[in-house]
LUMLUM-302681 format. One record per residue (C-alpha): y, x negated, z negated; residue in three letters. Coordinates in steps of 0.5 Angstrom, whole numbers, padded with zeros to 4 digits, always signed. Example, Ala and Ser with C-alpha at 12.3 -4.5 7.8 and 13.67 -1.06 7.14 Angstrom:
BEGIN
-0009-0025-0016ALA/-0002-0027-0014SER/
END
This chain:
BEGIN
-0118-0008-0030UNK/-0113-0013-0029UNK/-0110-0012-0022UNK/-0106-0018-0022UNK/-0113-0022-0021UNK/-0113-0019-0014UNK/-0106-0021-0012UNK/-0106-0027-0007UNK/-0099-0030-0010UNK/-0102-0030-0017UNK/-0103-0038-0019UNK/-0100-0040-0012UNK/-0094-0045-0012UNK/-0088-0041-0007UNK/-0084-0046-0003UNK/-0087-0052-0007UNK/-0083-0050-0013UNK/-0084-0043-0016UNK/-0091-0043-0020UNK/-0093-0035-0020UNK/-0096-0034-0027UNK/-0097-0026-0027UNK/-0095-0020-0024UNK/-0090-0016-0028UNK/-0088-0010-0023UNK/-0089-0007-0016UNK/-0083-0003-0013UNK/-0082+0000-0006UNK/-0079-0006-0003UNK/-0081-0012-0007UNK/-0086-0014-0013UNK/-0084-0018-0019UNK/-0087-0024-0022UNK/-0087-0028-0028UNK/-0086-0035-0025UNK/-0085-0042-0027UNK/-0079-0047-0024UNK/-0083-0053-0024UNK/-0077-0057-0022UNK/-0073-0055-0028UNK/-0079-0053-0033UNK/-0076-0046-0034UNK/-0079-0039-0034UNK/-0076-0034-0029UNK/-0077-0027-0025UNK/-0079-0028-0018UNK/-0078-0022-0014UNK/-0082-0022-0007UNK/-0081-0017-0002UNK/-0087-0014+0001UNK/-0089-0018+0007UNK/-0089-0011+0011UNK/-0082-0011+0010UNK/-0080-0018+0011UNK/-0081-0017+0019UNK/-0075-0012+0018UNK/-0069-0015+0019UNK/-0065-0010+0016UNK/-0069-0010+0009UNK/-0069-0018+0009UNK/-0061-0017+0010UNK/-0061-0012+0004UNK/-0065-0017+0000UNK/-0061-0023+0001UNK/-0055-0019+0000UNK/-0057-0017-0007UNK/-0058-0025-0008UNK/-0051-0026-0006UNK/-0048-0020-0009UNK/-0051-0021-0016UNK/-0049-0029-0016UNK/-0042-0027-0016UNK/-0043-0023-0022UNK/-0042-0028-0028UNK/-0043-0022-0033UNK/-0047-0023-0039UNK/-0050-0016-0038UNK/-0052-0017-0031UNK/-0059-0020-0029UNK/-0057-0027-0026UNK/-0060-0029-0019UNK/-0061-0037-0019UNK/-0064-0038-0012UNK/-0066-0034-0006UNK/-0071-0037+0000UNK/-0077-0036+0004UNK/-0084-0039+0005UNK/-0088-0036+0011UNK/-0088-0028+0010UNK/-0085-0028+0003UNK/-0078-0027+0002UNK/-0076-0028-0005UNK/-0071-0028-0010UNK/-0071-0033-0017UNK/-0068-0029-0022UNK/-0067-0029-0030UNK/-0073-0027-0034UNK/-0072-0022-0039UNK/-0077-0022-0044UNK/-0078-0014-0047UNK/-0078-0008-0044UNK/-0074-0003-0039UNK/-0070+0004-0042UNK/-0076+0008-0038UNK/-0081+0005-0043UNK/-0077+0006-0049UNK/-0076+0014-0047UNK/-0083+0014-0045UNK/-0085+0012-0052UNK/-0080+0015-0056UNK/-0077+0021-0052UNK/-0070+0023-0054UNK/-0065+0017-0058UNK/-0060+0018-0063UNK/-0053+0018-0060UNK/-0052+0012-0063UNK/-0057+0008-0060UNK/-0056+0012-0053UNK/-0049+0009-0053UNK/-0051+0002-0056UNK/-0055+0002-0049UNK/-0050+0006-0045UNK/-0044+0001-0046UNK/-0047-0005-0044UNK/-0049-0002-0038UNK/-0042+0001-0036UNK/-0039-0006-0038UNK/-0044-0009-0033UNK/-0043-0004-0027UNK/-0035-0005-0029UNK/-0036-0012-0027UNK/-0039-0010-0021UNK/-0034-0005-0019UNK/-0028-0009-0020UNK/-0032-0015-0016UNK/-0032-0009-0010UNK/-0039-0007-0011UNK/-0043-0001-0012UNK/-0050-0001-0015UNK/-0053+0006-0012UNK/-0059+0006-0016UNK/-0058+0006-0023UNK/-0064+0009-0027UNK/-0068+0007-0033UNK/-0072+0003-0030UNK/-0066-0002-0028UNK/-0064-0002-0035UNK/-0067-0008-0039UNK/-0068-0009-0046UNK/-0069-0016-0049UNK/-0073-0017-0055UNK/-0067-0020-0058UNK/-0063-0013-0056UNK/-0059-0015-0050UNK/-0058-0010-0045UNK/-0058-0012-0038UNK/-0057-0009-0031UNK/-0062-0011-0026UNK/-0064-0009-0018UNK/-0058-0009-0014UNK/-0062-0009-0008UNK/-0059-0003-0006UNK/-0052-0006-0007UNK/-0046-0004-0002UNK/-0039-0006-0002UNK/-0034-0001-0005UNK/-0031+0000+0002UNK/-0037+0000+0006UNK/-0039+0007+0008UNK/-0046+0008+0009UNK/-0049+0013+0014UNK/-0056+0015+0014UNK/-0060+0019+0019UNK/-0065+0023+0015UNK/-0066+0019+0009UNK/-0062+0017+0003UNK/-0063+0011-0001UNK/-0064+0011-0008UNK/-0068+0015-0013UNK/-0068+0023-0013UNK/-0067+0024-0020UNK/-0060+0020-0020UNK/-0057+0021-0014UNK/-0050+0024-0014UNK/-0048+0030-0009UNK/-0044+0026-0004UNK/-0050+0021-0003UNK/-0055+0027-0002UNK/-0050+0031+0003UNK/-0046+0025+0006UNK/-0050+0019+0005UNK/-0043+0016+0002UNK/-0043+0012-0004UNK/-0037+0009-0008UNK/-0037+0007-0016UNK/-0037+0014-0018UNK/-0044+0015-0015UNK/-0046+0010-0021UNK/-0042+0014-0026UNK/-0046+0020-0024UNK/-0052+0016-0025UNK/-0050+0014-0032UNK/-0048+0021-0034UNK/-0056+0023-0032UNK/-0058+0017-0036UNK/-0054+0019-0042UNK/-0057+0026-0041UNK/-0064+0023-0041UNK/-0063+0019-0047UNK/-0060+0024-0051UNK/-0065+0030-0050UNK/-0071+0026-0047UNK/-0072+0030-0041UNK/-0068+0029-0034UNK/-0063+0035-0033UNK/-0066+0037-0026UNK/-0073+0038-0025UNK/-0077+0042-0019UNK/-0084+0042-0016UNK/-0081+0037-0010UNK/-0076+0032-0009UNK/-0072+0037-0004UNK/-0072+0042-0010UNK/-0069+0037-0015UNK/-0064+0035-0009UNK/-0062+0042-0008UNK/-0060+0043-0016UNK/-0056+0036-0016UNK/-0052+0040-0010UNK/-0051+0047-0013UNK/-0052+0046-0021UNK/-0048+0043-0026UNK/-0052+0038-0031UNK/-0053+0042-0037UNK/-0050+0040-0043UNK/-0054+0036-0048UNK/-0053+0041-0053UNK/-0057+0046-0049UNK/-0063+0042-0051UNK/-0061+0039-0058UNK/-0057+0045-0061UNK/-0054+0040-0066UNK/-0051+0035-0061UNK/-0044+0034-0062UNK/-0039+0037-0057UNK/-0036+0030-0055UNK/-0043+0028-0052UNK/-0043+0035-0048UNK/-0036+0033-0045UNK/-0038+0026-0044UNK/-0044+0028-0040UNK/-0040+0033-0036UNK/-0035+0028-0034UNK/-0039+0023-0032UNK/-0044+0028-0028UNK/-0038+0033-0025UNK/-0041+0035-0018UNK/-0034+0034-0015UNK/-0033+0026-0015UNK/-0025+0027-0015UNK/-0026+0029-0023UNK/-0031+0024-0025UNK/-0028+0018-0028UNK/-0026+0013-0022UNK/-0031+0007-0024UNK/-0035+0005-0030UNK/-0029+0002-0033UNK/-0026+0008-0034UNK/-0033+0012-0036UNK/-0033+0006-0041UNK/-0027+0008-0044UNK/-0028+0015-0045UNK/-0035+0013-0048UNK/-0031+0009-0053UNK/-0027+0015-0055UNK/-0033+0019-0055UNK/-0036+0015-0060UNK/-0030+0014-0064UNK/-0029+0021-0065UNK/-0036+0022-0068UNK/-0038+0021-0075UNK/-0043+0017-0078UNK/-0048+0023-0079UNK/-0047+0025-0072UNK/-0048+0018-0069UNK/-0055+0018-0073UNK/-0057+0025-0072UNK/-0065+0025-0071UNK/-0067+0029-0065UNK/-0072+0034-0065UNK/-0077+0029-0062UNK/-0076+0023-0066UNK/-0076+0028-0073UNK/-0083+0030-0070UNK/-0085+0023-0069UNK/-0083+0020-0076UNK/-0086+0026-0080UNK/-0092+0027-0076UNK/-0091+0034-0078UNK/-0094+0040-0074UNK/-0088+0045-0076UNK/-0083+0040-0075UNK/-0086+0039-0068UNK/-0084+0047-0067UNK/-0078+0047-0070UNK/-0073+0046-0064UNK/-0069+0053-0065UNK/-0068+0057-0058UNK/-0060+0058-0057UNK/-0061+0065-0058UNK/-0063+0064-0065UNK/-0057+0060-0066UNK/-0052+0065-0065UNK/-0049+0067-0072UNK/-0052+0074-0075UNK/-0048+0078-0081UNK/-0051+0076-0088UNK/-0053+0082-0092UNK/-0048+0086-0096UNK/-0051+0086-0102UNK/-0056+0080-0104UNK/-0060+0085-0108UNK/-0062+0089-0102UNK/-0066+0083-0099UNK/-0067+0081-0092UNK/-0070+0088-0089UNK/-0063+0092-0088UNK/-0062+0094-0081UNK/-0056+0096-0078UNK/-0056+0103-0080UNK/-0058+0101-0087UNK/-0052+0097-0087UNK/-0047+0102-0086UNK/-0051+0107-0091UNK/-0050+0101-0096UNK/-0043+0100-0094UNK/-0042+0108-0095UNK/-0045+0108-0102UNK/-0039+0103-0104UNK/-0034+0107-0101UNK/-0032+0111-0108UNK/-0034+0110-0115UNK/-0040+0113-0117UNK/-0040+0119-0122UNK/-0044+0116-0127UNK/-0042+0110-0131UNK/-0044+0103-0128UNK/-0049+0102-0133UNK/-0053+0108-0132UNK/-0054+0106-0124UNK/-0057+0099-0126UNK/-0064+0100-0125UNK/-0065+0093-0124UNK/-0065+0087-0129UNK/-0061+0083-0125UNK/-0054+0084-0121UNK/-0052+0082-0115UNK/-0045+0078-0114UNK/-0042+0084-0110UNK/-0044+0089-0115UNK/-0041+0085-0120UNK/-0034+0085-0116UNK/-0035+0092-0115UNK/-0036+0094-0122UNK/-0030+0089-0124UNK/-0025+0093-0119UNK/-0027+0100-0121UNK/-0026+0098-0129UNK/-0019+0095-0127UNK/-0018+0102-0123UNK/-0016+0099-0117UNK/-0015+0105-0113UNK/-0021+0110-0111UNK/-0020+0109-0103UNK/-0025+0106-0098UNK/-0027+0099-0099UNK/-0030+0094-0094UNK/-0033+0088-0097UNK/-0033+0082-0092UNK/-0038+0078-0096UNK/-0042+0073-0091UNK/-0038+0075-0085UNK/-0038+0068-0082UNK/-0040+0065-0075UNK/-0039+0059-0071UNK/-0035+0058-0065UNK/-0040+0058-0059UNK/-0040+0053-0053UNK/-0034+0054-0049UNK/-0033+0048-0046UNK/-0033+0048-0038UNK/-0033+0055-0038UNK/-0028+0059-0034UNK/-0023+0063-0038UNK/-0026+0069-0037UNK/-0033+0067-0039UNK/-0030+0064-0045UNK/-0027+0071-0047UNK/-0034+0074-0046UNK/-0037+0069-0050UNK/-0032+0070-0056UNK/-0033+0078-0055UNK/-0040+0077-0056UNK/-0039+0073-0062UNK/-0035+0078-0065UNK/-0029+0073-0064UNK/-0022+0074-0061UNK/-0018+0070-0056UNK/-0012+0067-0059UNK/-0007+0063-0055UNK/-0009+0060-0049UNK/-0006+0053-0047UNK/-0006+0049-0040UNK/-0007+0042-0040UNK/-0008+0037-0034UNK/-0016+0034-0034UNK/-0019+0029-0030UNK/-0026+0031-0032UNK/-0026+0039-0032UNK/-0025+0043-0026UNK/-0018+0047-0026UNK/-0019+0054-0029UNK/-0025+0052-0034UNK/-0024+0050-0042UNK/-0022+0043-0044UNK/-0022+0045-0051UNK/-0022+0050-0057UNK/-0019+0051-0064UNK/-0023+0051-0068UNK/-0028+0047-0064UNK/-0034+0049-0061UNK/-0039+0049-0067UNK/-0034+0050-0073UNK/-0035+0055-0078UNK/-0030+0061-0077UNK/-0030+0068-0080UNK/-0032+0074-0076UNK/-0026+0077-0072UNK/-0022+0071-0073UNK/-0019+0068-0066UNK/-0020+0062-0062UNK/-0015+0058-0058UNK/-0017+0056-0051UNK/-0014+0050-0047UNK/-0015+0051-0040UNK/-0015+0046-0035UNK/-0010+0045-0029UNK/-0014+0040-0026UNK/-0012+0033-0025UNK/-0005+0031-0026UNK/-0003+0029-0019UNK/+0003+0025-0016UNK/+0005+0024-0009UNK/+0005+0016-0008UNK/+0012+0013-0007UNK/+0014+0009-0001UNK/+0015+0002-0004UNK/+0015-0002+0002UNK/+0021-0007+0003UNK/+0021-0008-0004UNK/+0020-0014-0008UNK/+0013-0014-0011UNK/+0016-0014-0019UNK/+0020-0008-0017UNK/+0015-0004-0013UNK/+0010-0005-0019UNK/+0016-0002-0023UNK/+0017+0004-0019UNK/+0009+0006-0019UNK/+0009+0005-0026UNK/+0015+0010-0027UNK/+0011+0015-0023UNK/+0005+0014-0027UNK/+0001+0010-0023UNK/-0003+0003-0024UNK/-0001-0003-0019UNK/-0008-0005-0016UNK/-0010-0011-0012UNK/-0005-0015-0009UNK/-0007-0018-0002UNK/-0002-0023+0002UNK/-0001-0022+0010UNK/+0004-0026+0015UNK/+0010-0022+0017UNK/+0015-0024+0022UNK/+0019-0017+0020UNK/+0018-0017+0012UNK/+0021-0023+0008UNK/+0016-0027+0003UNK/+0015-0024-0003UNK/+0016-0016-0001UNK/+0011-0011+0000UNK/+0009-0009+0007UNK/+0005-0003+0006UNK/+0001+0000+0000UNK/-0006+0004+0000UNK/-0007+0010+0000UNK/-0001+0011+0004UNK/+0006+0013+0002UNK/+0006+0021+0001UNK/-0001+0021-0001UNK/-0003+0026-0007UNK/-0007+0022-0012UNK/-0009+0023-0019UNK/-0004+0020-0024UNK/-0006+0013-0027UNK/-0010+0012-0020UNK/-0009+0005-0018UNK/-0005+0003-0011UNK/-0007-0003-0007UNK/-0001-0007-0005UNK/+0000-0012+0001UNK/+0005-0017+0000UNK/+0009-0021+0006UNK/+0007-0029+0006UNK/+0013-0029+0011UNK/+0013-0031+0018UNK/+0007-0036+0020UNK/+0007-0043+0021UNK/+0003-0047+0026UNK/+0000-0053+0022UNK/+0002-0059+0026UNK/-0004-0065+0027UNK/-0003-0071+0023UNK/-0010-0074+0023UNK/-0009-0081+0025UNK/-0002-0082+0022UNK/+0000-0086+0017UNK/+0001-0082+0010UNK/+0009-0083+0010UNK/+0010-0080+0017UNK/+0005-0075+0016UNK/+0009-0072+0010UNK/+0015-0072+0014UNK/+0012-0068+0019UNK/+0009-0063+0014UNK/+0016-0063+0010UNK/+0020-0061+0017UNK/+0015-0056+0018UNK/+0016-0053+0011UNK/+0010-0055+0008UNK/+0008-0058+0002UNK/+0003-0064+0001UNK/-0002-0066-0003UNK/-0006-0072-0003UNK/-0014-0072-0005UNK/-0016-0077-0010UNK/-0022-0079-0006UNK/-0022-0083+0001UNK/-0027-0082+0006UNK/-0030-0087+0012UNK/-0027-0085+0018UNK/-0025-0087+0025UNK/-0018-0089+0023UNK/-0016-0095+0019UNK/-0015-0095+0012UNK/-0009-0091+0009UNK/-0009-0087+0015UNK/-0010-0079+0015UNK/-0017-0078+0016UNK/-0017-0070+0015UNK/-0013-0065+0013UNK/-0014-0058+0010UNK/-0012-0053+0013UNK/-0014-0056+0020UNK/-0009-0057+0025UNK/-0007-0051+0029UNK/-0008-0047+0023UNK/-0003-0042+0020UNK/+0000-0043+0014UNK/+0006-0039+0010UNK/+0013-0043+0008UNK/+0012-0047+0002UNK/+0004-0047+0003UNK/+0001-0054+0001UNK/-0003-0058+0006UNK/-0008-0063+0003UNK/-0009-0070+0006UNK/-0015-0074+0005UNK/-0014-0081+0007UNK/-0019-0086+0011UNK/-0022-0092+0008UNK/-0023-0095+0015UNK/-0030-0094+0019UNK/-0036-0095+0016UNK/-0039-0101+0018UNK/-0046-0101+0021UNK/-0051-0106+0023UNK/-0052-0107+0030UNK/-0059-0106+0033UNK/-0061-0112+0037UNK/-0063-0110+0045UNK/-0063-0116+0049UNK/-0069-0116+0053UNK/-0069-0108+0053UNK/-0069-0104+0059UNK/-0062-0100+0060UNK/-0064-0093+0058UNK/-0068-0096+0051UNK/-0062-0100+0049UNK/-0057-0095+0050UNK/-0061-0090+0046UNK/-0062-0094+0041UNK/-0055-0096+0040UNK/-0052-0089+0041UNK/-0057-0087+0035UNK/-0054-0092+0031UNK/-0047-0089+0032UNK/-0044-0093+0037UNK/-0041-0092+0044UNK/-0044-0096+0050UNK/-0041-0099+0055UNK/-0045-0103+0061UNK/-0043-0109+0065UNK/-0047-0110+0071UNK/-0042-0115+0075UNK/-0045-0117+0082UNK/-0051-0119+0079UNK/-0053-0113+0075UNK/-0052-0108+0080UNK/-0059-0107+0081UNK/-0062-0110+0075UNK/-0065-0106+0069UNK/-0065-0111+0063UNK/-0060-0113+0058UNK/-0058-0120+0058UNK/-0053-0120+0052UNK/-0049-0115+0048UNK/-0042-0116+0045UNK/-0044-0116+0038UNK/-0050-0120+0036UNK/-0056-0116+0034UNK/-0056-0116+0026UNK/-0048-0117+0025UNK/-0044-0110+0023UNK/-0039-0107+0027UNK/-0035-0100+0025UNK/-0038-0094+0026UNK/-0036-0091+0033UNK/-0034-0097+0036UNK/-0036-0099+0043UNK/-0042-0104+0044UNK/-0042-0107+0051UNK/-0048-0109+0054UNK/-0049-0114+0060UNK/-0054-0112+0065UNK/-0058-0117+0070UNK/
END
């Protein structure tokens, strides 16, 4: 049954402009329709807030904030917002229409994606969020439903309905805005959000694309929230054993429960994502996940071919191929002991089988050559793989290596922004690499993020302050200007974070630079241009004359208006823009002779004139206009005074 037929908006024209054609989706705050802009004749998406929420000022404010926020994000991977308005109980946004589907549709239909496809989707999503983060906004509700994939392959991020300014701390009382499966721990615990909550959500989305399932599930939303708070997102390789460890590391970095060790925003995560892609081979990027294999081959055996982790642990191969697969541990010892010394009979006498195994041939050759009569241990086939050790503590890694029959080699330490202190960053050989049993694996253990104590750069010229920050391994960040009567123009007033604060190496430091002492902008409106220039120059300000002139009460060539306005504050050397007058606008004067005084005054004032009454002795008690200073039908300057004589 087509539920859109029951929707009262379908077929209507909203706000006299947008013809609603069909309902696309229904969300918690709004319904999205496909509509046609009848003025511009283009298809667009119309997001209409539920009428029950339109009476709530808070929801309306959030809705309008979405329009203003996204309108500022001019990025090819962000769904554009064209218009915002209201009609009756309907508050709406007019947005770019994307013909295609959502990432949720893709995951529901296909399950896990190949790593290349997952990264092809993740990168434009991070580019869009990076633009938002650098513009000062956090999405706060990243999930597959908000990733649109067009029929032409374009990837766009939608629904900035929960957007917040980066510097805004959102405190909730018993409620958290967002979607349970993608909430970062700090959103759940404190109700706060900065760019790192979007980073966390993108890590969860990446895990879901690589495995086909969410990392945390539960019988209730509360159970899922508890897992986000108390359990790490598992590595994708736990569900897909052949997954490259670089993707495990990428997911672990993005979904670290401690926000301090996540990439600080989507731009940083995008850089990490591109590094991970560059480290993967073509075979690793195009590896077919088990779900995809099942779909492609439609084979029942393929559907059950996902090997449990326990079965991926290496096992010793049989010592002698001729012994077959039935050898137990005891049989293996017994078999080794039979190779301990040369048999009493010639080799040919102990060959009951028509075919020799390779090991038997090696033993025979060694015996013929007379290479001693001691104990021999033939280690044929004793290989294993380096087990998953990333993000394990050093003690846990040692235990896992011991269980796998491997020794611990050198243990090095290195700084890491993404791996907690005391946990394994990398191994040599790498995780999953083939290695001979009893060999050693070297570990690199995290010392946590490389931290720097922020230097005090106040009082330095801007270029020098930037150099000092770079020398200490920090990034000069956003520069804002402020007036100061104490710090000279061009020198740093303060920094954020404050001097002495310990921050991660590579962190951005915002600087406030002095504009010098403020100057009160003089009032030059009504002055001749040359007089205005001289007065502003004397105050230490520069002058720019606007190209166009405007009608005003001032004579032609005089200053009609100025920017900044008179009394405003400016810094020395700032520019004041002057707009010159082309004289007052000439308006036709209404004919009010014979009208009552009140009617005459009202008509003249409505036309843009001031009115002066001339009653004289004869008109003290009169109420009729006998004559007017400018005849009706003639023109006079707008704002000029028309005198009326009363009798």
